[in-house]
LUMTORLO-299390 format. One record per atom (N, C-alpha, C): residue in one letter; atom name; x, y, z. Coordinates in pm, whole numbers. Layout:
LUMTORLO-299390
 aa at     xx     yy     zz
  A CA      X      Y      Z
...
end
This chain:
LUMTORLO-299390
 aa at     xx     yy     zz
  M  N  -1508   2227  -1783
  M CA  -1587   2207  -1662
  M  C  -1736   2200  -1693
  L  N  -1781   2276  -1793
  L CA  -1922   2272  -1829
  L  C  -1946   2176  -1943
  S  N  -2064   2119  -1946
  S CA  -2104   2034  -2059
  S  C  -2190   2117  -2153
  R  N  -2140   2144  -2270
  R CA  -2210   2234  -2361
  R  C  -2332   2168  -2424
  T  N  -2338   2035  -2422
  T CA  -2446   1966  -2493
  T  C  -2557   1919  -2399
  A  N  -2546   1948  -2271
  A CA  -2646   1899  -2177
  A  C  -2783   1958  -2208
  D  N  -2884   1871  -2209
  D CA  -3021   1915  -2234
  D  C  -3105   1877  -2113
  F  N  -3132   1975  -2029
  F CA  -3207   1948  -1907
  F  C  -3358   1954  -1929
  T  N  -3400   2017  -2037
  T CA  -3544   2033  -2059
  T  C  -3613   1899  -2084
  G  N  -3546   1807  -2151
  G CA  -3607   1678  -2178
  G  C  -3555   1567  -2091
  A  N  -3495   1602  -1977
  A CA  -3435   1500  -1889
  A  C  -3542   1404  -1838
  P  N  -3515   1273  -1842
  P CA  -3614   1176  -1795
  P  C  -3605   1154  -1644
  E  N  -3710   1099  -1588
  E CA  -3708   1059  -1448
  E  C  -3624    933  -1432
  S  N  -3545    929  -1326
  S CA  -3473    808  -1288
  S  C  -3536    756  -1161
  P  N  -3620    652  -1170
  P CA  -3692    603  -1052
  P  C  -3597    556   -942
  V  N  -3632    586   -819
  V CA  -3554    541   -703
  V  C  -3599    399   -670
  Q  N  -3507    305   -683
  Q CA  -3539    166   -655
  Q  C  -3551    143   -505
  G  N  -3654     73   -462
  G CA  -3672     45   -321
  G  C  -3818     53   -282
  E  N  -3845     25   -156
  E CA  -3981     27   -106
  E  C  -4034    171   -105
  P  N  -4136    202   -184
  P CA  -4185    340   -193
  P  C  -4241    394    -62
  S  N  -4280    305     30
  S CA  -4337    352    155
  S  C  -4230    399    253
  R  N  -4103    365    227
  R CA  -3996    403    320
  R  C  -3966    552    309
  A  N  -3944    615    422
  A CA  -3915    760    422
  A  C  -3780    789    359
  V  N  -3683    701    382
  V CA  -3547    721    332
  V  C  -3498    593    266
  V  N  -3438    607    149
  V CA  -3377    495     78
  V  C  -3230    528     55
  M  N  -3139    434     84
  M CA  -2996    454     65
  M  C  -2947    370    -52
  R  N  -2849    423   -126
  R CA  -2789    350   -236
  R  C  -2637    373   -237
  R  N  -2561    266   -267
  R CA  -2416    277   -285
  R  C  -2383    239   -429
  T  N  -2300    321   -494
  T CA  -2264    296   -633
  T  C  -2119    337   -656
  S  N  -2045    257   -733
  S CA  -1908    290   -769
  S  C  -1902    325   -917
  Y  N  -1823    428   -950
  Y CA  -1809    472  -1088
  Y  C  -1662    488  -1124
  P  N  -1624    455  -1248
  P CA  -1485    473  -1291
  P  C  -1455    620  -1321
  K  N  -1329    651  -1329
  K CA  -1285    786  -1363
  K  C  -1345    828  -1496
  G  N  -1398    950  -1500
  G CA  -1451   1004  -1624
  G  C  -1594    967  -1654
  H  N  -1656    885  -1569
  H CA  -1794    843  -1597
  H  C  -1888    964  -1590
  H  N  -1985    965  -1681
  H CA  -2080   1076  -1688
  H  C  -2222   1022  -1678
  I  N  -2299   1073  -1584
  I CA  -2440   1038  -1571
  I  C  -2520   1147  -1642
  Q  N  -2596   1108  -1741
  Q CA  -2671   1202  -1823
  Q  C  -2780   1273  -1741
  P  N  -2827   1389  -1789
  P CA  -2931   1462  -1715
  P  C  -3052   1375  -1685
  H  N  -3101   1386  -1561
  H CA  -3215   1308  -1514
  H  C  -3268   1375  -1389
  W  N  -3378   1323  -1334
  W CA  -3431   1375  -1209
  W  C  -3497   1262  -1131
  H  N  -3515   1285  -1000
  H CA  -3578   1187   -912
  H  C  -3703   1247   -849
  S  N  -3798   1164   -816
  S CA  -3920   1211   -751
  S  C  -3895   1243   -603
  R  N  -3782   1198   -550
  R CA  -3744   1226   -411
  R  C  -3627   1325   -408
  A  N  -3611   1391   -295
  A CA  -3491   1472   -274
  A  C  -3372   1378   -262
  Q  N  -3254   1426   -303
  Q CA  -3134   1343   -300
  Q  C  -3022   1413   -225
  F  N  -2957   1338   -137
  F CA  -2836   1381    -68
  F  C  -2724   1297   -128
  V  N  -2638   1358   -210
  V CA  -2536   1283   -281
  V  C  -2399   1312   -220
  Y  N  -2328   1202   -186
  Y CA  -2201   1213   -113
  Y  C  -2107   1103   -163
  A  N  -1981   1137   -184
  A CA  -1881   1039   -225
  A  C  -1779   1022   -114
  I  N  -1762    898    -67
  I CA  -1659    875     35
  I  C  -1520    875    -28
  A  N  -1514    861   -160
  A CA  -1389    871   -234
  A  C  -1420    926   -372
  G  N  -1330   1010   -423
  G CA  -1351   1070   -554
  G  C  -1425   1202   -544
  T  N  -1418   1278   -652
  T CA  -1482   1410   -659
  T  C  -1579   1412   -775
  M  N  -1692   1478   -755
  M CA  -1797   1486   -857
  M  C  -1821   1632   -897
  R  N  -1865   1651  -1022
  R CA  -1919   1779  -1063
  R  C  -2066   1756  -1095
  V  N  -2151   1826  -1024
  V CA  -2296   1815  -1046
  V  C  -2342   1944  -1111
  R  N  -2422   1930  -1215
  R CA  -2470   2051  -1284
  R  C  -2620   2045  -1305
  T  N  -2685   2158  -1283
  T CA  -2824   2178  -1321
  T  C  -2825   2284  -1431
  V  N  -2941   2326  -1473
  V CA  -2948   2421  -1583
  V  C  -2886   2556  -1547
  R  N  -2886   2594  -1419
  R CA  -2837   2726  -1380
  R  C  -2720   2725  -1284
  H  N  -2673   2609  -1243
  H CA  -2561   2602  -1149
  H  C  -2471   2483  -1180
  A  N  -2346   2493  -1135
  A CA  -2255   2380  -1135
  A  C  -2188   2376   -998
  W  N  -2168   2256   -945
  W CA  -2104   2238   -815
  W  C  -1992   2138   -826
  I  N  -1884   2161   -752
  I CA  -1781   2060   -733
  I  C  -1802   2002   -594
  V  N  -1807   1868   -585
  V CA  -1837   1802   -457
  V  C  -1724   1706   -423
  P  N  -1626   1752   -343
  P CA  -1517   1663   -299
  P  C  -1564   1576   -182
  P  N  -1481   1479   -137
  P CA  -1524   1387    -32
  P  C  -1562   1452    101
  S  N  -1517   1572    126
  S CA  -1551   1639    252
  S  C  -1683   1715    244
  R  N  -1749   1710    129
  R CA  -1873   1783    108
  R  C  -1980   1690     51
  A  N  -2104   1735     56
  A CA  -2216   1663     -5
  A  C  -2308   1765    -68
  L  N  -2396   1719   -155
  L CA  -2491   1809   -220
  L  C  -2632   1763   -192
  W  N  -2715   1857   -143
  W CA  -2857   1831   -124
  W  C  -2932   1886   -244
  M  N  -3014   1801   -307
  M CA  -3094   1843   -422
  M  C  -3241   1815   -394
  P  N  -3327   1915   -400
  P CA  -3470   1893   -382
  P  C  -3526   1798   -489
  A  N  -3641   1742   -460
  A CA  -3706   1651   -553
  A  C  -3730   1718   -688
  R  N  -3721   1640   -795
  R CA  -3751   1681   -931
  R  C  -3650   1782   -986
  T  N  -3530   1784   -931
  T CA  -3424   1871   -982
  T  C  -3349   1798  -1093
  A  N  -3361   1845  -1216
  A CA  -3288   1784  -1327
  A  C  -3139   1814  -1313
  H  N  -3056   1710  -1322
  H CA  -2913   1729  -1301
  H  C  -2833   1622  -1376
  E  N  -2705   1651  -1394
  E CA  -2610   1555  -1449
  E  C  -2491   1549  -1356
  I  N  -2415   1438  -1360
  I CA  -2301   1421  -1270
  I  C  -2181   1371  -1351
  Q  N  -2067   1437  -1331
  Q CA  -1941   1398  -1394
  Q  C  -1845   1351  -1284
  M  N  -1782   1235  -1304
  M CA  -1690   1181  -1205
  M  C  -1546   1222  -1237
  Y  N  -1474   1267  -1134
  Y CA  -1332   1297  -1145
  Y  C  -1258   1199  -1054
  G  N  -1181   1110  -1112
  G CA  -1124   1001  -1036
  G  C  -1230    893  -1016
  E  N  -1190    783   -954
  E CA  -1286    678   -921
  E  C  -1372    725   -804
  V  N  -1501    709   -817
  V CA  -1595    765   -720
  V  C  -1675    653   -653
  A  N  -1678    656   -520
  A CA  -1764    567   -441
  A  C  -1876    654   -385
  M  N  -1990    650   -450
  M CA  -2101    739   -417
  M  C  -2199    674   -321
  H  N  -2240    751   -222
  H CA  -2346    711   -130
  H  C  -2458    813   -146
  S  N  -2575    768   -188
  S CA  -2688    858   -208
  S  C  -2801    824   -112
  L  N  -2860    929    -57
  L CA  -2977    915     29
  L  C  -3094    983    -42
  Y  N  -3205    910    -55
  Y CA  -3324    964   -120
  Y  C  -3434    977    -14
  A  N  -3480   1099      6
  A CA  -3577   1126    112
  A  C  -3711   1168     53
  N  N  -3819   1114    111
  N CA  -3950   1160     67
  N  C  -3981   1295    131
  E  N  -4097   1350    102
  E CA  -4130   1485    149
  E  C  -4129   1494    301
  R  N  -4176   1391    368
  R CA  -4180   1393    515
  R  C  -4038   1391    573
  A  N  -3954   1302    523
  A CA  -3819   1291    577
  A  C  -3735   1414    545
  G  N  -3763   1479    432
  G CA  -3684   1595    393
  G  C  -3737   1727    445
  A  N  -3838   1723    531
  A CA  -3892   1847    588
  A  C  -3783   1924    662
  G  N  -3779   2053    641
  G CA  -3680   2136    709
  G  C  -3550   2153    633
  M  N  -3535   2082    520
  M CA  -3415   2097    438
  M  C  -3433   2214    341
  P  N  -3322   2265    285
  P CA  -3331   2380    193
  P  C  -3419   2349     72
  A  N  -3485   2452     22
  A CA  -3571   2438    -95
  A  C  -3491   2445   -224
  D  N  -3362   2480   -215
  D CA  -3274   2486   -332
  D  C  -3155   2393   -311
  C  N  -3083   2366   -418
  C CA  -2962   2285   -408
  C  C  -2858   2359   -323
  V  N  -2786   2284   -241
  V CA  -2686   2345   -155
  V  C  -2577   2244   -123
  V  N  -2451   2291   -122
  V CA  -2339   2207    -80
  V  C  -2326   2216     71
  L  N  -2310   2100    135
  L CA  -2301   2092    280
  L  C  -2168   2032    323
  E  N  -2115   2083    432
  E CA  -1989   2031    487
  E  C  -2020   1908    572
  V  N  -1963   1795    536
  V CA  -1993   1668    603
  V  C  -1908   1655    728
  T  N  -1972   1648    843
  T CA  -1903   1630    970
  T  C  -1860   1484    986
  P  N  -1762   1456   1074
  P CA  -1724   1316   1099
  P  C  -1842   1230   1141
  L  N  -1932   1285   1224
  L CA  -2050   1208   1267
  L  C  -2138   1176   1147
  A  N  -2164   1276   1062
  A CA  -2249   1252    946
  A  C  -2187   1147    855
  R  N  -2057   1152    837
  R CA  -1990   1055    751
  R  C  -2010    913    801
  E  N  -1989    893    930
  E CA  -2004    758    984
  E  C  -2148    711    979
  L  N  -2242    802   1001
  L CA  -2383    765    993
  L  C  -2420    729    849
  I  N  -2366    803    752
  I CA  -2393    773    611
  I  C  -2342    634    576
  V  N  -2219    605    619
  V CA  -2159    474    589
  V  C  -2240    361    654
  R  N  -2280    380    778
  R CA  -2360    278    847
  R  C  -2495    260    780
  A  N  -2559    371    744
  A CA  -2691    364    683
  A  C  -2685    297    546
  A  N  -2579    325    470
  A CA  -2567    267    337
  A  C  -2545    117    341
  A  N  -2499     66    453
  A CA  -2473    -77    467
  A  C  -2596   -155    517
  L  N  -2705    -84    546
  L CA  -2826   -152    594
  L  C  -2886   -239    484
  P  N  -2947   -350    519
  P CA  -3015   -433    418
  P  C  -3137   -361    364
  A  N  -3180   -400    246
  A CA  -3294   -335    183
  A  C  -3421   -347    266
  D  N  -3431   -456    342
  D CA  -3552   -481    422
  D  C  -3531   -446    569
  F  N  -3451   -342    597
  F CA  -3424   -306    736
  F  C  -3555   -269    808
  D  N  -3551   -283    938
  D CA  -3669   -255   1020
  D  C  -3680   -104   1043
  E  N  -3771    -41    972
  E CA  -3786    104    982
  E  C  -3837    147   1119
  A  N  -3906     56   1190
  A CA  -3960     89   1323
  A  C  -3862     53   1434
  G  N  -3747     -7   1399
  G CA  -3651    -50   1499
  G  C  -3528     39   1504
  D  N  -3416    -19   1548
  D CA  -3291     56   1562
  D  C  -3242    113   1429
  D  N  -3260     37   1320
  D CA  -3215     87   1190
  D  C  -3292    211   1149
  G  N  -3420    213   1178
  G CA  -3500    333   1150
  G  C  -3453    452   1232
  L  N  -3415    427   1357
  L CA  -3363    534   1443
  L  C  -3231    587   1388
  L  N  -3148    496   1332
  L CA  -3022    538   1273
  L  C  -3047    638   1160
  L  N  -3144    610   1075
  L CA  -3174    700    965
  L  C  -3236    831   1013
  Q  N  -3316    825   1118
  Q CA  -3370    949   1174
  Q  C  -3258   1037   1229
  L  N  -3159    972   1295
  L CA  -3045   1047   1346
  L  C  -2964   1106   1232
  L  N  -2946   1030   1125
  L CA  -2873   1081   1008
  L  C  -2942   1203    950
  M  N  -3075   1198    932
  M CA  -3145   1312    878
  M  C  -3135   1433    970
  A  N  -3139   1409   1101
  A CA  -3126   1519   1197
  A  C  -2988   1583   1186
  E  N  -2884   1502   1165
  E CA  -2749   1555   1151
  E  C  -2734   1630   1018
  I  N  -2794   1578    911
  I CA  -2787   1646    782
  I  C  -2849   1785    790
  R  N  -2958   1797    865
  R CA  -3022   1929    879
  R  C  -2930   2030    949
  R  N  -2834   1980   1025
  R CA  -2744   2068   1101
  R  C  -2613   2097   1028
  L  N  -2591   2034    913
  L CA  -2462   2051    845
  L  C  -2444   2194    796
  P  N  -2323   2248    813
  P CA  -2296   2384    764
  P  C  -2299   2390    612
  R  N  -2348   2500    560
  R CA  -2346   2521    416
  R  C  -2212   2578    374
  C  N  -2170   2549    252
  C CA  -2045   2605    201
  C  C  -2062   2639     53
  A  N  -1989   2740      9
  A CA  -2006   2793   -126
  A  C  -1910   2725   -223
  L  N  -1951   2613   -280
  L CA  -1872   2547   -382
  L  C  -1952   2538   -512
  D  N  -2033   2639   -535
  D CA  -2116   2639   -655
  D  C  -2069   2747   -751
  L  N  -2106   2729   -876
  L CA  -2077   2828   -979
  L  C  -2208   2861  -1049
  P  N  -2271   2973  -1014
  P CA  -2397   3009  -1080
  P  C  -2373   3040  -1227
  L  N  -2470   3005  -1309
  L CA  -2456   3022  -1453
  L  C  -2560   3122  -1503
  P  N  -2523   3206  -1600
  P CA  -2617   3305  -1653
  P  C  -2726   3239  -1736
  D  N  -2833   3313  -1756
  D CA  -2947   3261  -1830
  D  C  -2938   3291  -1979
  S  N  -2881   3405  -2014
  S CA  -2877   3446  -2154
  S  C  -2768   3372  -2230
  T  N  -2792   3351  -2359
  T CA  -2698   3277  -2443
  T  C  -2563   3349  -2454
  G  N  -2566   3480  -2471
  G CA  -2443   3555  -2488
  G  C  -2351   3544  -2367
  L  N  -2405   3564  -2248
  L CA  -2324   3555  -2127
  L  C  -2278   3411  -2103
  M  N  -2362   3314  -2135
  M CA  -2323   3175  -2117
  M  C  -2206   3140  -2208
  Q  N  -2208   3188  -2330
  Q CA  -2097   3164  -2422
  Q  C  -1969   3231  -2373
  L  N  -1981   3350  -2314
  L CA  -1866   3417  -2257
  L  C  -1808   3334  -2143
  C  N  -1895   3281  -2057
  C CA  -1849   3197  -1946
  C  C  -1776   3074  -1997
  E  N  -1827   3013  -2102
  E CA  -1762   2895  -2157
  E  C  -1624   2928  -2212
  R  N  -1607   3045  -2272
  R CA  -1476   3086  -2323
  R  C  -1379   3108  -2208
  I  N  -1426   3167  -2100
  I CA  -1340   3190  -1984
  I  C  -1299   3057  -1922
  L  N  -1396   2967  -1906
  L CA  -1367   2837  -1844
  L  C  -1274   2752  -1929
  A  N  -1271   2776  -2058
  A CA  -1183   2699  -2147
  A  C  -1037   2739  -2129
  D  N  -1009   2854  -2068
  D CA   -871   2900  -2049
  D  C   -861   2980  -1920
  L  N   -869   2912  -1808
  L CA   -865   2980  -1678
  L  C   -725   3028  -1641
  S  N   -625   2988  -1717
  S CA   -489   3034  -1687
  S  C   -467   3179  -1728
  T  N   -551   3229  -1818
  T CA   -538   3366  -1866
  T  C   -619   3462  -1780
  R  N   -552   3563  -1726
  R CA   -621   3666  -1649
  R  C   -679   3769  -1746
  R  N   -799   3741  -1792
  R CA   -861   3823  -1895
  R  C   -904   3959  -1838
  A  N   -875   4063  -1912
  A CA   -920   4196  -1872
  A  C  -1070   4207  -1896
  S  N  -1138   4276  -1805
  S CA  -1283   4291  -1819
  S  C  -1320   4366  -1946
  A  N  -1232   4457  -1990
  A CA  -1259   4531  -2113
  A  C  -1263   4435  -2233
  R  N  -1179   4332  -2229
  R CA  -1180   4232  -2336
  R  C  -1312   4153  -2335
  D  N  -1354   4115  -2214
  D CA  -1479   4041  -2202
  D  C  -1596   4125  -2252
  A  N  -1597   4252  -2213
  A CA  -1705   4341  -2257
  A  C  -1701   4362  -2408
  G  N  -1578   4372  -2464
  G CA  -1565   4390  -2607
  G  C  -1621   4272  -2684
  E  N  -1601   4151  -2632
  E CA  -1656   4033  -2698
  E  C  -1808   4032  -2695
  M  N  -1864   4103  -2598
  M CA  -2010   4113  -2587
  M  C  -2065   4238  -2656
  N  N  -1974   4318  -2714
  N CA  -2014   4444  -2779
  N  C  -2091   4534  -2682
  T  N  -2037   4545  -2562
  T CA  -2101   4630  -2461
  T  C  -1993   4694  -2376
  S  N  -2032   4779  -2281
  S CA  -1936   4841  -2190
  S  C  -1913   4752  -2069
  T  N  -1802   4773  -1999
  T CA  -1774   4694  -1881
  T  C  -1882   4715  -1774
  R  N  -1930   4836  -1762
  R CA  -2034   4864  -1662
  R  C  -2161   4785  -1691
  T  N  -2201   4783  -1819
  T CA  -2320   4706  -1856
  T  C  -2299   4558  -1835
  L  N  -2179   4509  -1868
  L CA  -2147   4367  -1847
  L  C  -2158   4332  -1699
  Y  N  -2102   4417  -1612
  Y CA  -2109   4391  -1468
  Y  C  -2254   4384  -1420
  R  N  -2334   4479  -1466
  R CA  -2474   4482  -1422
  R  C  -2550   4358  -1469
  R  N  -2531   4320  -1595
  R CA  -2599   4203  -1649
  R  C  -2556   4076  -1576
  F  N  -2427   4065  -1550
  F CA  -2376   3943  -1487
  F  C  -2430   3930  -1344
  L  N  -2431   4039  -1271
  L CA  -2483   4036  -1135
  L  C  -2631   4003  -1135
  R  N  -2705   4059  -1230
  R CA  -2848   4034  -1238
  R  C  -2879   3887  -1270
  E  N  -2800   3826  -1359
  E CA  -2830   3691  -1403
  E  C  -2772   3582  -1313
  T  N  -2665   3611  -1241
  T CA  -2601   3507  -1159
  T  C  -2613   3531  -1008
  G  N  -2634   3656   -969
  G CA  -2642   3687   -826
  G  C  -2508   3717   -762
  I  N  -2399   3706   -837
  I CA  -2266   3741   -784
  I  C  -2195   3830   -884
  T  N  -2088   3897   -840
  T CA  -2015   3986   -928
  T  C  -1933   3904  -1029
  F  N  -1896   3969  -1137
  F CA  -1817   3904  -1242
  F  C  -1681   3859  -1186
  A  N  -1617   3946  -1107
  A CA  -1487   3913  -1051
  A  C  -1497   3793   -956
  R  N  -1602   3793   -874
  R CA  -1622   3682   -780
  R  C  -1647   3552   -857
  W  N  -1720   3560   -968
  W CA  -1748   3441  -1048
  W  C  -1619   3381  -1103
  K  N  -1529   3466  -1153
  K CA  -1402   3417  -1207
  K  C  -1319   3350  -1097
  Q  N  -1316   3411   -979
  Q CA  -1242   3353   -868
  Q  C  -1299   3217   -829
  Q  N  -1432   3208   -825
  Q CA  -1496   3082   -790
  Q  C  -1470   2975   -896
  A  N  -1469   3015  -1022
  A CA  -1441   2920  -1130
  A  C  -1302   2860  -1114
  R  N  -1204   2942  -1078
  R CA  -1068   2892  -1058
  R  C  -1060   2798   -937
  L  N  -1134   2830   -831
  L CA  -1134   2744   -714
  L  C  -1190   2607   -747
  L  N  -1303   2603   -817
  L CA  -1365   2475   -849
  L  C  -1279   2394   -945
  E  N  -1213   2461  -1038
  E CA  -1124   2391  -1129
  E  C  -1002   2337  -1053
  A  N   -954   2412   -955
  A CA   -842   2365   -873
  A  C   -881   2239   -796
  I  N   -999   2238   -739
  I CA  -1047   2121   -666
  I  C  -1053   2000   -759
  R  N  -1106   2022   -878
  R CA  -1117   1911   -974
  R  C   -980   1855  -1009
  R  N   -884   1943  -1039
  R CA   -751   1897  -1081
  R  C   -677   1827   -966
  L  N   -687   1884   -846
  L CA   -622   1820   -731
  L  C   -681   1683   -703
  A  N   -813   1670   -719
  A CA   -878   1542   -697
  A  C   -832   1436   -797
  E  N   -788   1481   -914
  E CA   -738   1389  -1016
  E  C   -590   1361  -1003
  G  N   -524   1423   -902
  G CA   -383   1393   -876
  G  C   -283   1491   -932
  A  N   -327   1606   -983
  A CA   -233   1705  -1037
  A  C   -152   1767   -924
  P  N    -22   1795   -946
  P CA     62   1858   -843
  P  C     11   1998   -807
  V  N     25   2035   -681
  V CA    -25   2164   -634
  V  C     39   2279   -710
  T  N    172   2275   -728
  T CA    241   2384   -797
  T  C    191   2397   -940
  A  N    173   2285  -1008
  A CA    123   2289  -1147
  A  C    -16   2349  -1154
  V  N   -102   2313  -1058
  V CA   -238   2368  -1055
  V  C   -233   2518  -1034
  A  N   -150   2563   -940
  A CA   -139   2706   -912
  A  C    -93   2784  -1035
  M  N     10   2732  -1103
  M CA     62   2803  -1220
  M  C    -37   2797  -1336
  D  N   -101   2682  -1357
  D CA   -195   2667  -1468
  D  C   -315   2760  -1454
  L  N   -351   2791  -1329
  L CA   -469   2875  -1306
  L  C   -433   3023  -1289
  G  N   -308   3057  -1317
  G CA   -270   3197  -1324
  G  C   -234   3263  -1192
  Y  N   -208   3185  -1086
  Y CA   -167   3246   -958
  Y  C    -20   3283   -964
  V  N     15   3392   -895
  V CA    151   3442   -903
  V  C    249   3349   -832
  S  N    201   3269   -738
  S CA    288   3177   -666
  S  C    205   3067   -602
  P  N    266   2951   -572
  P CA    194   2846   -500
  P  C    143   2893   -365
  G  N    217   2987   -302
  G CA    175   3040   -173
  G  C     44   3117   -183
  A  N     31   3199   -286
  A CA    -93   3275   -305
  A  C   -209   3180   -332
  F  N   -184   3077   -409
  F CA   -287   2978   -438
  F  C   -328   2905   -309
  S  N   -230   2865   -228
  S CA   -260   2793   -103
  S  C   -341   2878     -7
  T  N   -311   3007     -1
  T CA   -386   3097     86
  T  C   -532   3103     44
  M  N   -556   3118    -87
  M CA   -692   3121   -138
  M  C   -765   2990   -110
  F  N   -697   2880   -133
  F CA   -759   2748   -118
  F  C   -795   2721     29
  R  N   -702   2753    118
  R CA   -727   2730    261
  R  C   -841   2818    312
  R  N   -847   2941    262
  R CA   -955   3032    303
  R  C  -1091   2977    260
  A  N  -1095   2916    143
  A CA  -1222   2868     89
  A  C  -1265   2735    148
  L  N  -1169   2642    167
  L CA  -1205   2506    209
  L  C  -1162   2473    351
  G  N  -1080   2559    413
  G CA  -1037   2532    549
  G  C   -928   2427    558
  V  N   -866   2393    446
  V CA   -761   2292    444
  V  C   -662   2329    334
  A  N   -535   2295    354
  A CA   -433   2326    254
  A  C   -452   2238    130
  P  N   -417   2287     12
  P CA   -435   2206   -109
  P  C   -359   2074   -105
  R  N   -241   2071    -45
  R CA   -166   1945    -37
  R  C   -240   1843     50
  T  N   -304   1892    157
  T CA   -381   1802    243
  T  C   -501   1748    169
  F  N   -569   1836     97
  F CA   -684   1793     18
  F  C   -642   1689    -86
  A  N   -530   1714   -155
  A CA   -483   1622   -258
  A  C   -446   1487   -196
  A  N   -382   1489    -78
  A CA   -344   1364    -12
  A  C   -466   1284     29
  E  N   -570   1353     79
  E CA   -692   1283    120
  E  C   -763   1223     -2
  S  N   -763   1295   -114
  S CA   -824   1243   -235
  S  C   -749   1119   -285
  M  N   -615   1123   -278
  M CA   -536   1009   -320
  M  C   -558    891   -227
  A  N   -572    917    -96
  A CA   -597    808     -1
  A  C   -729    739    -30
  G  N   -830    819    -68
  G CA   -959    761   -102
  G  C   -950    671   -224
  R  N   -873    713   -326
  R CA   -858    629   -445
  R  C   -781    503   -413
  T  N   -679    513   -324
  T CA   -602    396   -286
  T  C   -688    295   -213
  D  N   -775    344   -124
  D CA   -867    255    -52
  D  C   -955    178   -150
  M  N  -1003    246   -253
  M CA  -1090    180   -350
  M  C  -1016     71   -427
  M  N   -889     99   -464
  M CA   -814      4   -545
  M  C   -768   -117   -463
  T  N   -736    -95   -334
  T CA   -686   -204   -251
  T  C   -796   -281   -181
  G  N   -917   -224   -180
  G CA  -1026   -290   -109
  G  C  -1039   -246     34
  A  N   -951   -155     79
  A CA   -961   -108    217
  A  C  -1093    -38    240
  G  N  -1139     32    136
  G CA  -1267    101    150
  G  C  -1380      4    172
  S  N  -1374   -112    104
  S CA  -1480   -211    122
  S  C  -1480   -266    262
  R  N  -1359   -285    318
  R CA  -1353   -340    454
  R  C  -1396   -236    556
  R  N  -1359   -110    529
  R CA  -1391     -5    627
  R  C  -1535     42    616
  W  N  -1583     58    492
  W CA  -1712    121    473
  W  C  -1823     26    430
  G  N  -1788    -95    397
  G CA  -1888   -185    341
  G  C  -1872   -188    191
  R  N  -1898   -300    134
  R CA  -1877   -320     -9
  R  C  -1971   -233    -93
  T  N  -1917   -169   -195
  T CA  -2000    -87   -282
  T  C  -2065   -171   -388
  K  N  -2174   -118   -443
  K CA  -2246   -189   -547
  K  C  -2258   -103   -670
end
């Protein structure tokens, strides 16, 4: 799930193509399964949303899984990388400081409402030279107003700052099927479990146990988005039964894992058959 070689310190700027005087610029892009966008940053804030496919977005201190029912808001100049799981139809909104006023100062995953989704699709289909003072400009103002109202949801995985804890996290993420005892984790760090708990909470802001649970949830989302069977995902991630896994998943996302998997598959089917192009407008 993590990229061990990512270097965010030297990440280059990726200029936002479009009229610099416009408050909001929209872009549509399609990516194949497994595509990786190297670390970069934009001078504008970015609202990144995929109408099909699931993405993993990572910054130096966080990783997020972004399925089609969610979007990620990133403030301007946030160095990040993006990994595609399945074929991804991405819709990105780039807002200048004025348009992004009132949005969070940190990266946050947002729950995309049906209204927001339709507004995003309509806005992404606008011509590059749309009339910002006319109806098209009003459409974008309405979209930004709706984005400000979107509920936040916890689909992030905070990452520790120290090398030792980061290496421990990478070992855990490499084998999420094993329910590792905390004493083992502490032993690998040559410290006590109490000290490990304190350090982890201080560096990530959440408890060690909560971090492990969140890591399994995000990995489950990734695997389901790629078409893995629900039962296989549950067993691979160490749950005692598919029922226990489904309860956890529904509590976190508000939808059953089979429903999420079916919606992800429908999105990929739309992309392959062209239904997505007819419904949402052709991607570029």
